C-alpha positions as CSV (number, residue, x, y, z in Angstrom):
1,M,-11.3,-9.5,-12.0
2,K,-7.0,-9.4,-11.1
3,R,-6.8,-10.4,-6.9
4,S,-4.9,-8.3,-4.5
5,R,-1.5,-9.4,-3.4
6,F,-2.7,-8.4,0.4
7,S,-5.5,-8.2,2.4
8,D,-7.8,-5.4,4.0
9,E,-5.9,-5.8,7.0
10,Q,-2.8,-5.3,5.5
11,V,-3.9,-2.7,3.3
12,I,-5.0,-0.6,6.4
13,G,-1.4,-1.3,8.7
14,I,0.3,0.7,5.3
15,L,-1.5,3.2,5.5
16,K,-1.4,4.2,8.8
17,E,1.9,4.0,8.5
18,H,1.9,6.0,6.2
19,K,-0.4,8.7,8.3
20,A,2.4,8.4,11.8
21,G,5.1,9.9,9.5
22,M,6.6,8.1,6.3
23,S,6.9,9.2,3.7
24,A,5.0,6.7,0.3
25,A,8.5,6.2,-1.6
26,A,9.7,4.7,1.6
27,L,6.6,2.1,2.0
28,C,6.6,1.3,-1.8
29,R,9.8,0.3,-1.9
30,K,9.5,-1.7,1.6
31,Y,6.3,-3.2,0.3
32,G,7.5,-3.4,-3.6
33,V,4.8,-1.1,-4.6
34,S,4.8,1.1,-7.8
35,D,3.6,4.9,-6.8
36,A,0.7,4.5,-8.7
37,T,-0.8,1.6,-7.0
38,F,0.3,2.9,-3.5
39,Y,-1.8,6.1,-4.5
40,K,-4.5,4.0,-6.2
């Protein structure tokens, strides 16, 4: 199984940013992940 680049705490922080109103596309650019990875 592939190891994640982000810790669980980092993933939770990213999702909280999305919930706060930041767009998924902006978050993907900021953290360097694809849209598919974000929604997965």
